[in-house]
C-alpha positions as CSV (number, residue, x, y, z in Angstrom):
1,X,-0.1,0.0,0.1
2,X,1.3,3.5,-0.7
3,X,1.5,4.6,3.0
4,X,3.8,1.5,3.9
5,X,1.1,-0.4,5.7
6,X,0.9,-4.1,4.9
7,X,-2.2,-5.4,3.3
8,X,-4.6,-6.7,6.0
9,X,-4.9,-10.5,6.3
10,X,-8.2,-11.9,5.5
11,X,-9.4,-14.9,7.7
12,X,-9.8,-17.9,5.5
13,X,-12.5,-20.5,5.7
14,X,-10.0,-23.4,5.6
15,X,-10.8,-26.2,8.0
16,X,-7.5,-28.1,8.0
17,X,-4.9,-25.6,9.2
18,X,-2.1,-26.2,11.8
19,X,-3.6,-23.8,14.3
20,X,-7.0,-25.6,13.9
21,X,-5.5,-28.9,14.3
22,X,-3.7,-27.8,17.5
23,X,-7.1,-26.3,18.7
24,X,-8.9,-29.4,18.1
25,X,-6.3,-31.4,19.9
26,X,-6.8,-29.1,22.9
27,X,-10.6,-29.8,22.7
28,X,-10.0,-33.5,22.5
29,X,-7.9,-33.2,25.8
30,X,-10.9,-32.1,27.8
31,X,-12.2,-35.6,28.5
32,X,-8.8,-36.9,29.2
33,X,-8.2,-34.0,31.7
34,X,-11.6,-34.7,33.5
35,X,-10.8,-38.5,33.5
36,X,-7.3,-37.7,35.1
37,X,-8.8,-35.6,37.9
38,X,-11.6,-38.2,38.6
39,X,-8.9,-40.8,38.8
40,X,-7.0,-38.7,41.3
41,X,-4.0,-38.5,38.8
42,X,-3.5,-34.8,39.6
43,X,0.1,-34.4,38.5
44,X,-0.8,-35.8,35.0
45,X,-3.9,-33.5,34.9
46,X,-1.6,-30.5,35.9
47,X,0.9,-31.2,33.1
48,X,-2.0,-31.7,30.6
49,X,-3.5,-28.3,31.6
50,X,-0.2,-26.6,31.2
51,X,0.3,-28.3,27.7
52,X,-3.2,-27.1,26.8
53,X,-2.4,-23.6,27.9
54,X,1.0,-23.7,25.9
55,X,-0.9,-25.0,22.8
56,X,-3.4,-22.2,23.1
57,X,-0.5,-19.7,22.9
58,X,1.0,-21.6,20.0
59,X,-2.1,-21.8,17.9
60,X,-2.8,-18.2,18.6
61,X,0.6,-17.1,17.5
62,X,0.3,-19.3,14.4
63,X,-3.2,-17.9,13.4
64,X,-1.8,-14.3,13.8
65,X,1.2,-15.1,11.6
66,X,-1.0,-16.9,9.0
67,X,-4.2,-14.8,9.0
68,X,-6.3,-17.1,11.0
69,X,-9.5,-18.9,9.9
70,X,-13.1,-18.5,10.6
71,X,-13.2,-22.1,12.1
72,X,-10.3,-21.3,14.2
73,X,-11.8,-18.0,15.5
74,X,-15.0,-20.0,16.5
75,X,-13.2,-23.2,17.7
76,X,-10.6,-21.5,19.8
77,X,-12.8,-20.0,22.6
78,X,-14.8,-23.1,22.5
79,X,-11.9,-25.2,23.4
80,X,-10.7,-22.8,26.1
81,X,-14.1,-22.6,27.7
82,X,-14.8,-26.3,27.5
83,X,-11.3,-27.0,29.4
84,X,-11.9,-24.3,31.9
85,X,-15.5,-25.1,32.8
86,X,-14.9,-28.9,32.8
87,X,-11.9,-28.4,35.2
88,X,-14.1,-26.3,37.6
89,X,-16.9,-28.7,37.6
90,X,-14.6,-31.7,38.0
91,X,-12.4,-30.2,40.7
92,X,-15.4,-29.2,42.6
93,X,-16.8,-32.7,42.2
94,X,-13.7,-34.2,43.9
95,X,-13.8,-31.5,46.5
96,X,-10.7,-29.6,45.5
97,X,-12.6,-26.5,44.6
98,X,-15.8,-25.1,46.3
99,X,-19.0,-26.2,44.5
100,X,-20.5,-22.8,44.7
101,X,-17.5,-21.4,42.7
102,X,-18.0,-24.0,39.9
103,X,-21.6,-23.1,39.8
104,X,-20.8,-19.5,39.5
105,X,-18.3,-20.0,36.7
106,X,-20.6,-22.1,34.8
107,X,-23.6,-19.8,35.3
108,X,-21.7,-16.8,34.1
109,X,-20.7,-18.7,30.8
110,X,-24.4,-19.9,30.4
111,X,-25.7,-16.3,30.7
112,X,-23.2,-14.9,28.3
113,X,-23.7,-17.6,25.7
114,X,-27.4,-17.8,26.2
115,X,-27.6,-13.9,25.8
116,X,-25.6,-14.1,22.5
117,X,-27.9,-16.8,21.1
118,X,-31.0,-15.1,22.1
119,X,-29.8,-11.9,20.6
120,X,-28.8,-13.7,17.4
121,X,-32.4,-15.4,17.2
122,X,-33.9,-12.0,17.7
123,X,-31.9,-10.6,14.8
124,X,-29.8,-8.3,16.9
125,X,-26.2,-7.8,16.0
126,X,-23.9,-9.5,18.5
127,X,-20.5,-7.8,18.8
128,X,-18.2,-9.9,21.0
129,X,-15.4,-8.1,22.5
130,X,-13.7,-9.4,25.5
131,X,-13.7,-6.9,28.3
132,X,-10.6,-6.1,30.4
133,X,-12.2,-7.5,33.5
134,X,-13.2,-10.7,31.6
135,X,-9.5,-11.1,30.6
136,X,-8.4,-10.6,34.2
137,X,-11.2,-13.1,35.2
138,X,-9.9,-15.8,32.7
139,X,-6.3,-15.3,33.9
140,X,-7.4,-15.8,37.5
141,X,-9.5,-18.9,36.6
142,X,-6.4,-20.5,34.9
143,X,-4.1,-19.6,37.8
144,X,-6.6,-21.1,40.3
145,X,-7.0,-24.5,38.4
146,X,-3.3,-24.8,38.1
147,X,-2.6,-24.0,41.7
148,X,-5.4,-26.4,42.8
149,X,-3.9,-29.2,40.8
150,X,-0.5,-28.4,42.2
151,X,-1.9,-28.5,45.8
152,X,-3.7,-31.7,45.2
153,X,-0.5,-33.7,44.1
154,X,2.2,-32.1,46.4
155,X,2.0,-32.3,50.1
156,X,0.6,-29.1,51.7
157,X,3.1,-27.0,53.2
158,X,6.1,-27.3,50.8
159,X,7.9,-24.0,50.8
160,X,7.5,-23.4,46.9
161,X,3.7,-23.8,47.1
162,X,1.2,-21.2,48.0
163,X,-0.5,-21.9,51.4
164,X,-4.2,-22.2,51.9
165,X,-4.6,-18.6,52.5
166,X,-3.3,-17.8,49.0
167,X,-5.7,-20.3,47.6
168,X,-8.6,-18.8,49.5
169,X,-7.8,-15.3,48.3
170,X,-7.5,-16.6,44.7
171,X,-11.0,-18.3,45.1
172,X,-12.6,-15.0,46.2
173,X,-10.7,-13.1,43.4
174,X,-12.2,-15.6,40.8
175,X,-15.8,-15.2,42.3
176,X,-15.5,-11.4,42.4
177,X,-14.3,-11.2,38.8
178,X,-16.6,-13.6,37.6
179,X,-19.5,-11.7,39.0
180,X,-18.2,-8.4,37.8
181,X,-17.5,-9.6,34.2
182,X,-20.7,-11.4,33.9
183,X,-22.7,-8.3,35.0
184,X,-20.6,-6.0,32.7
185,X,-21.6,-8.2,29.7
186,X,-25.2,-8.1,30.7
187,X,-24.9,-4.4,31.4
188,X,-23.3,-3.8,27.9
189,X,-26.0,-5.9,26.1
190,X,-28.9,-4.1,27.8
191,X,-27.3,-0.7,27.3
192,X,-26.6,-1.4,23.7
193,X,-30.2,-2.2,22.7
């Protein structure tokens, strides 16, 4: 272009791209992660969770470099949410995380997805832009799952692990940002109509 800016990359509709394959692999890891937690194989679940996080970074980087695809743009958040929600429900089921927190995390996502679907059915435009508080909430949710898995397979009280107080603070931080981000999405949807 004359002003020196590169041509914008257009997202393709290709199904079989490397980022999509990586994202699909992450989605397929969800049942395995759930099974590992249910079998009390917390160290394996932790390393699978970390690998899933790394794969998310890699497929995002590859998608940005290659222009991404429509399929990847839809599949990536589904894989991320499937893993996080599944981990919260499963860790609550084995009494590692509070059940009320898992219910809150799932309810927020149901409200957001349900609202988007309702607006779509009503013929309303559905701009989906992640909010800063939502990004903070996701980061805190990921940190809590990782620390909960670490706590579950190491003896409590080891010097390099956070103590129970840190876990409690993180639980309440996740709860607060879950409520605030869910409320912000609802507020933006109502205000924008």
